[in-house]
C-alpha positions as CSV (number, residue, x, y, z in Angstrom):
1,M,12.0,-5.3,-2.1
2,V,14.4,-3.7,0.3
3,R,15.9,-5.9,3.0
4,F,18.0,-4.4,5.7
5,L,20.2,-6.7,7.8
6,G,22.9,-6.2,10.3
7,N,23.8,-3.8,13.1
8,I,26.2,-1.0,12.6
9,E,27.6,1.6,15.1
10,A,27.9,5.2,14.1
11,K,28.5,8.7,15.5
12,M,26.2,11.7,15.1
13,D,27.9,15.0,14.4
14,A,27.3,18.2,16.4
15,K,24.5,19.3,14.1
16,G,22.5,16.1,14.5
17,R,23.5,14.5,11.2
18,L,24.1,10.8,10.8
19,F,25.6,9.0,7.8
20,I,23.2,6.2,6.8
21,P,25.5,3.1,6.8
22,A,26.9,2.3,3.3
23,Q,25.3,-1.1,3.0
24,F,21.8,0.4,3.8
25,R,22.4,3.4,1.4
26,R,23.2,0.9,-1.4
27,Q,20.0,-0.9,-0.7
28,L,18.0,2.3,-0.8
29,Q,19.7,3.4,-4.0
30,S,19.1,0.1,-5.8
31,A,15.4,0.3,-4.9
32,S,15.3,4.0,-6.0
33,E,14.2,5.1,-2.6
34,E,15.1,8.7,-2.1
35,R,12.7,9.7,0.8
36,L,12.7,8.1,4.2
37,I,9.9,8.4,6.8
38,M,11.0,8.5,10.4
39,R,9.0,8.1,13.5
40,K,9.6,7.0,17.1
41,D,8.8,3.3,17.4
42,V,5.4,2.5,18.9
43,F,6.8,0.1,21.5
44,Q,10.6,0.6,21.8
45,D,12.8,3.5,22.7
46,C,14.2,4.0,19.2
47,L,13.6,5.8,15.9
48,V,12.5,3.9,12.8
49,L,13.3,4.7,9.3
50,Y,11.0,3.5,6.6
51,P,11.7,3.7,2.9
52,E,8.7,5.6,1.4
53,R,7.2,2.5,-0.3
54,V,7.4,0.5,3.0
55,W,5.8,3.4,4.9
56,E,2.9,3.4,2.3
57,D,2.5,-0.3,2.8
58,E,2.4,0.1,6.6
59,L,-0.2,2.9,6.3
60,N,-2.4,0.9,4.0
61,E,-2.2,-2.1,6.4
62,L,-3.2,0.1,9.3
63,K,-6.0,1.7,7.4
64,T,-7.5,-1.7,6.5
65,K,-7.8,-2.4,10.3
66,L,-9.3,1.0,11.2
67,N,-12.8,2.2,10.8
68,K,-12.7,5.8,9.7
69,W,-16.1,6.5,11.3
70,N,-14.8,5.4,14.8
71,P,-13.4,8.4,16.8
72,A,-10.9,6.3,18.7
73,H,-9.6,4.8,15.4
74,Q,-9.4,8.4,14.0
75,N,-7.2,9.4,16.9
76,I,-4.9,6.4,16.5
77,F,-4.5,7.1,12.8
78,R,-3.9,10.8,13.5
79,Q,-1.2,10.1,16.0
80,F,0.5,7.5,13.9
81,V,0.7,9.8,10.8
82,S,1.3,13.1,12.6
83,D,4.3,11.9,14.5
84,V,6.5,11.5,11.5
85,E,9.4,13.4,9.7
86,I,10.2,13.1,6.0
87,L,13.9,12.8,5.6
88,I,15.9,13.1,2.3
89,P,19.5,12.0,2.6
90,D,22.0,14.6,1.3
91,S,24.5,13.9,-1.4
92,N,26.8,12.4,1.1
93,G,24.2,10.0,2.5
94,R,23.6,11.9,5.7
95,I,20.2,12.6,7.4
96,L,19.5,15.4,9.8
97,I,17.5,14.2,12.8
98,P,15.4,16.9,14.5
99,K,16.4,17.5,18.1
100,R,12.9,16.6,19.4
101,Y,13.3,13.1,18.1
102,L,16.8,12.7,19.5
103,Q,15.4,13.8,22.9
104,L,12.5,11.3,22.7
105,V,14.9,8.4,22.5
106,D,17.9,9.8,24.4
107,I,20.3,9.8,21.5
108,T,23.4,12.0,22.1
109,T,26.3,11.0,19.8
110,D,26.8,7.2,19.7
111,V,24.1,5.3,17.8
112,R,23.5,1.9,16.5
113,F,21.6,1.2,13.2
114,I,19.8,-2.1,13.2
115,G,18.4,-3.5,10.0
116,I,15.0,-5.0,10.7
117,D,14.0,-6.5,7.4
118,T,12.2,-3.6,5.5
119,K,13.0,-0.9,8.0
120,I,15.9,0.5,9.9
121,E,16.0,1.2,13.7
122,I,18.2,3.9,15.1
123,W,19.1,3.4,18.8
124,S,21.2,5.2,21.4
125,K,24.2,2.8,21.5
126,E,23.9,2.7,25.3
127,K,20.4,1.3,25.1
128,T,21.4,-1.6,22.9
129,D,23.7,-3.0,25.6
130,N,20.8,-4.9,27.2
131,L,18.6,-5.1,24.1
132,F,19.5,-8.6,22.9
133,L,18.8,-11.9,24.6
134,T,21.7,-14.1,25.7
135,A,22.6,-16.7,23.2
136,E,21.0,-19.4,25.3
137,A,17.7,-17.5,25.8
138,F,17.6,-16.6,22.1
139,S,18.1,-20.2,20.9
140,S,15.5,-21.5,23.4
141,A,12.9,-18.9,22.4
142,L,13.6,-19.4,18.7
143,E,13.2,-23.2,19.1
144,K,9.9,-22.8,21.0
145,I,8.5,-20.5,18.3
146,M,9.6,-22.7,15.4
147,K,8.3,-25.8,17.0
148,S,4.9,-24.2,17.8
149,N,4.6,-23.2,14.1
150,N,5.3,-26.7,12.8
151,E,2.8,-28.5,15.1
């Protein structure tokens, strides 16, 4: 199973290409993942890269919760799967992000890759300045969550 951890700054070139950070590339190579599925995050203003097997798991989980005979569920599924791009890193480990995706999340040149367990988020660097909680707020929230799960 692939596990992406960490947060790495990068720069996009003039053609919209980004180098996938070396530590993430190594993870993908060791898991024999050649294709990535990219979509805009459902809740956040960032792009999400899924290794193909992780994407398949996400789709299967979604399908188990949807009724294919329900028109509203059909629309949700259609939107979820139609808003994706299949990316194959080149031999140098770069991916080309289509301009429409860059515009969706206001990415210009400076980006931040954030490893989120089985997927990778790509943020405009400027948007990550206020993304994280303060150390005090984070420790307090984490303590509250961990206590509630143990009681």
